Backbone as XML, in Angstrom:
<?xml version="1.0"?>
<chain id="A" units="angstrom">
  <residue number="1" name="UNK">
    <atom name="N" x="0.814" y="-1.211" z="0.000"/>
    <atom name="CA" x="0.000" y="0.000" z="0.000"/>
    <atom name="C" x="0.854" y="1.271" z="0.000"/>
  </residue>
  <residue number="2" name="UNK">
    <atom name="N" x="2.081" y="1.205" z="0.481"/>
    <atom name="CA" x="2.927" y="2.393" z="0.520"/>
    <atom name="C" x="3.189" y="2.942" z="-0.887"/>
  </residue>
  <residue number="3" name="UNK">
    <atom name="N" x="3.422" y="2.080" z="-1.847"/>
    <atom name="CA" x="3.732" y="2.545" z="-3.201"/>
    <atom name="C" x="2.509" y="3.204" z="-3.833"/>
  </residue>
  <residue number="4" name="UNK">
    <atom name="N" x="1.338" y="2.637" z="-3.648"/>
    <atom name="CA" x="0.148" y="3.225" z="-4.259"/>
    <atom name="C" x="-0.167" y="4.596" z="-3.631"/>
  </residue>
  <residue number="5" name="UNK">
    <atom name="N" x="0.082" y="4.759" z="-2.342"/>
    <atom name="CA" x="-0.115" y="6.061" z="-1.718"/>
    <atom name="C" x="0.852" y="7.087" z="-2.291"/>
  </residue>
  <residue number="6" name="UNK">
    <atom name="N" x="2.074" y="6.674" z="-2.549"/>
    <atom name="CA" x="3.063" y="7.567" z="-3.134"/>
    <atom name="C" x="2.577" y="8.078" z="-4.491"/>
  </residue>
  <residue number="7" name="UNK">
    <atom name="N" x="2.110" y="7.190" z="-5.342"/>
    <atom name="CA" x="1.672" y="7.604" z="-6.673"/>
    <atom name="C" x="0.397" y="8.443" z="-6.603"/>
  </residue>
  <residue number="8" name="UNK">
    <atom name="N" x="-0.488" y="8.116" z="-5.678"/>
    <atom name="CA" x="-1.709" y="8.904" z="-5.509"/>
    <atom name="C" x="-1.376" y="10.337" z="-5.121"/>
  </residue>
  <residue number="9" name="UNK">
    <atom name="N" x="-0.512" y="10.508" z="-4.119"/>
    <atom name="CA" x="-0.139" y="11.849" z="-3.675"/>
    <atom name="C" x="0.650" y="12.597" z="-4.751"/>
  </residue>
  <residue number="10" name="UNK">
    <atom name="N" x="1.516" y="11.896" z="-5.467"/>
    <atom name="CA" x="2.285" y="12.535" z="-6.532"/>
    <atom name="C" x="1.365" y="13.070" z="-7.621"/>
  </residue>
  <residue number="11" name="UNK">
    <atom name="N" x="0.418" y="12.281" z="-8.052"/>
    <atom name="CA" x="-0.520" y="12.710" z="-9.094"/>
    <atom name="C" x="-1.401" y="13.841" z="-8.589"/>
  </residue>
  <residue number="12" name="UNK">
    <atom name="N" x="-1.848" y="13.770" z="-7.344"/>
    <atom name="CA" x="-2.683" y="14.840" z="-6.802"/>
    <atom name="C" x="-1.907" y="16.157" z="-6.695"/>
  </residue>
  <residue number="13" name="UNK">
    <atom name="N" x="-0.645" y="16.106" z="-6.324"/>
    <atom name="CA" x="0.169" y="17.316" z="-6.254"/>
    <atom name="C" x="0.329" y="17.920" z="-7.642"/>
  </residue>
  <residue number="14" name="UNK">
    <atom name="N" x="0.562" y="17.095" z="-8.647"/>
    <atom name="CA" x="0.708" y="17.596" z="-10.017"/>
    <atom name="C" x="-0.593" y="18.242" z="-10.489"/>
  </residue>
  <residue number="15" name="UNK">
    <atom name="N" x="-1.730" y="17.625" z="-10.196"/>
    <atom name="CA" x="-3.022" y="18.178" z="-10.616"/>
    <atom name="C" x="-3.288" y="19.512" z="-9.913"/>
  </residue>
  <residue number="16" name="UNK">
    <atom name="N" x="-3.035" y="19.572" z="-8.610"/>
    <atom name="CA" x="-3.286" y="20.805" z="-7.863"/>
    <atom name="C" x="-2.364" y="21.923" z="-8.350"/>
  </residue>
  <residue number="17" name="UNK">
    <atom name="N" x="-1.091" y="21.626" z="-8.585"/>
    <atom name="CA" x="-0.170" y="22.633" z="-9.097"/>
    <atom name="C" x="-0.596" y="23.109" z="-10.485"/>
  </residue>
  <residue number="18" name="UNK">
    <atom name="N" x="-1.082" y="22.194" z="-11.305"/>
    <atom name="CA" x="-1.558" y="22.551" z="-12.639"/>
    <atom name="C" x="-2.723" y="23.542" z="-12.560"/>
  </residue>
  <residue number="19" name="UNK">
    <atom name="N" x="-3.655" y="23.304" z="-11.655"/>
    <atom name="CA" x="-4.809" y="24.193" z="-11.493"/>
    <atom name="C" x="-4.360" y="25.555" z="-10.973"/>
  </residue>
  <residue number="20" name="UNK">
    <atom name="N" x="-3.458" y="25.579" z="-9.995"/>
    <atom name="CA" x="-2.993" y="26.840" z="-9.424"/>
    <atom name="C" x="-2.234" y="27.660" z="-10.469"/>
  </residue>
  <residue number="21" name="UNK">
    <atom name="N" x="-1.353" y="27.027" z="-11.218"/>
    <atom name="CA" x="-0.592" y="27.744" z="-12.242"/>
    <atom name="C" x="-1.527" y="28.242" z="-13.335"/>
  </residue>
  <residue number="22" name="UNK">
    <atom name="N" x="-2.509" y="27.447" z="-13.736"/>
    <atom name="CA" x="-3.469" y="27.885" z="-14.746"/>
    <atom name="C" x="-4.292" y="29.066" z="-14.275"/>
  </residue>
  <residue number="23" name="UNK">
    <atom name="N" x="-4.712" y="29.055" z="-13.029"/>
    <atom name="CA" x="-5.482" y="30.166" z="-12.469"/>
    <atom name="C" x="-4.638" y="31.437" z="-12.410"/>
  </residue>
  <residue number="24" name="UNK">
    <atom name="N" x="-3.380" y="31.308" z="-11.997"/>
    <atom name="CA" x="-2.482" y="32.465" z="-11.946"/>
    <atom name="C" x="-2.241" y="33.019" z="-13.351"/>
  </residue>
  <residue number="25" name="UNK">
    <atom name="N" x="-2.103" y="32.140" z="-14.336"/>
    <atom name="CA" x="-1.902" y="32.578" z="-15.718"/>
    <atom name="C" x="-3.129" y="33.336" z="-16.225"/>
  </residue>
  <residue number="26" name="UNK">
    <atom name="N" x="-4.318" y="32.841" z="-15.921"/>
    <atom name="CA" x="-5.531" y="33.544" z="-16.342"/>
    <atom name="C" x="-5.632" y="34.915" z="-15.684"/>
  </residue>
  <residue number="27" name="UNK">
    <atom name="N" x="-5.318" y="35.011" z="-14.401"/>
    <atom name="CA" x="-5.339" y="36.311" z="-13.728"/>
    <atom name="C" x="-4.342" y="37.271" z="-14.366"/>
  </residue>
  <residue number="28" name="UNK">
    <atom name="N" x="-3.179" y="36.752" z="-14.730"/>
    <atom name="CA" x="-2.164" y="37.592" z="-15.364"/>
    <atom name="C" x="-2.641" y="38.080" z="-16.733"/>
  </residue>
  <residue number="29" name="UNK">
    <atom name="N" x="-3.238" y="37.204" z="-17.526"/>
    <atom name="CA" x="-3.678" y="37.579" z="-18.867"/>
    <atom name="C" x="-4.896" y="38.497" z="-18.836"/>
  </residue>
  <residue number="30" name="UNK">
    <atom name="N" x="-5.752" y="38.369" z="-17.855"/>
    <atom name="CA" x="-6.970" y="39.168" z="-17.801"/>
    <atom name="C" x="-6.797" y="40.477" z="-17.030"/>
  </residue>
  <residue number="31" name="UNK">
    <atom name="N" x="-5.659" y="40.671" z="-16.398"/>
    <atom name="CA" x="-5.453" y="41.909" z="-15.640"/>
    <atom name="C" x="-5.303" y="43.076" z="-16.607"/>
  </residue>
  <residue number="32" name="UNK">
    <atom name="N" x="-5.807" y="44.254" z="-16.219"/>
    <atom name="CA" x="-5.683" y="45.413" z="-17.100"/>
    <atom name="C" x="-4.225" y="45.837" z="-17.229"/>
  </residue>
  <residue number="33" name="UNK">
    <atom name="N" x="-3.886" y="46.288" z="-18.417"/>
    <atom name="CA" x="-2.511" y="46.716" z="-18.670"/>
    <atom name="C" x="-2.303" y="48.134" z="-18.151"/>
  </residue>
  <residue number="34" name="UNK">
    <atom name="N" x="-1.153" y="48.384" z="-17.556"/>
    <atom name="CA" x="-0.809" y="49.716" z="-17.070"/>
    <atom name="C" x="-0.005" y="50.430" z="-18.154"/>
  </residue>
  <residue number="35" name="UNK">
    <atom name="N" x="-0.360" y="51.701" z="-18.400"/>
    <atom name="CA" x="0.368" y="52.489" z="-19.380"/>
    <atom name="C" x="1.504" y="53.236" z="-18.693"/>
  </residue>
  <residue number="36" name="UNK">
    <atom name="N" x="2.606" y="53.362" z="-19.396"/>
    <atom name="CA" x="3.712" y="54.171" z="-18.883"/>
    <atom name="C" x="3.505" y="55.612" z="-19.311"/>
  </residue>
  <residue number="37" name="UNK">
    <atom name="N" x="4.301" y="56.518" z="-18.779"/>
    <atom name="CA" x="4.178" y="57.926" z="-19.141"/>
    <atom name="C" x="4.471" y="58.137" z="-20.619"/>
  </residue>
  <residue number="38" name="UNK">
    <atom name="N" x="5.433" y="57.405" z="-21.130"/>
    <atom name="CA" x="5.794" y="57.551" z="-22.537"/>
    <atom name="C" x="4.626" y="57.142" z="-23.426"/>
  </residue>
  <residue number="39" name="UNK">
    <atom name="N" x="3.950" y="56.050" z="-23.088"/>
    <atom name="CA" x="2.784" y="55.624" z="-23.874"/>
    <atom name="C" x="1.656" y="56.643" z="-23.785"/>
  </residue>
  <residue number="40" name="UNK">
    <atom name="N" x="1.478" y="57.277" z="-22.608"/>
    <atom name="CA" x="0.456" y="58.298" z="-22.456"/>
    <atom name="C" x="0.767" y="59.516" z="-23.329"/>
  </residue>
  <residue number="41" name="UNK">
    <atom name="N" x="2.045" y="59.928" z="-23.379"/>
    <atom name="CA" x="2.427" y="61.064" z="-24.200"/>
    <atom name="C" x="2.192" y="60.777" z="-25.678"/>
  </residue>
  <residue number="42" name="UNK">
    <atom name="N" x="2.559" y="59.571" z="-26.103"/>
    <atom name="CA" x="2.356" y="59.189" z="-27.505"/>
    <atom name="C" x="0.863" y="59.162" z="-27.836"/>
  </residue>
  <residue number="43" name="UNK">
    <atom name="N" x="0.072" y="58.599" z="-26.946"/>
    <atom name="CA" x="-1.373" y="58.528" z="-27.169"/>
    <atom name="C" x="-1.975" y="59.920" z="-27.198"/>
  </residue>
  <residue number="44" name="UNK">
    <atom name="N" x="-1.483" y="60.832" z="-26.364"/>
    <atom name="CA" x="-1.991" y="62.189" z="-26.335"/>
    <atom name="C" x="-1.673" y="62.964" z="-27.606"/>
  </residue>
  <residue number="45" name="UNK">
    <atom name="N" x="-0.509" y="62.721" z="-28.185"/>
    <atom name="CA" x="-0.118" y="63.410" z="-29.410"/>
    <atom name="C" x="-0.923" y="62.924" z="-30.604"/>
  </residue>
  <residue number="46" name="UNK">
    <atom name="N" x="-1.388" y="61.693" z="-30.564"/>
    <atom name="CA" x="-2.136" y="61.136" z="-31.691"/>
    <atom name="C" x="-3.586" y="61.598" z="-31.683"/>
  </residue>
  <residue number="47" name="UNK">
    <atom name="N" x="-4.051" y="62.200" z="-30.607"/>
    <atom name="CA" x="-5.475" y="62.575" z="-30.491"/>
    <atom name="C" x="-5.723" y="64.041" z="-30.862"/>
  </residue>
  <residue number="48" name="UNK">
    <atom name="N" x="-5.289" y="64.484" z="-32.028"/>
    <atom name="CA" x="-5.532" y="65.859" z="-32.465"/>
    <atom name="C" x="-6.924" y="66.045" z="-32.964"/>
  </residue>
</chain>
């Protein structure tokens, strides 16, 4: 039984890490982008 518990916990850790990394990636991709001052100046000059 020791070996089967090892594989069960190993697979569960991989699945949980996969979900956490995927959730963090989605938060990163869906977060609003911050503009720098240079981008604001360029955007302001284009709005004549």
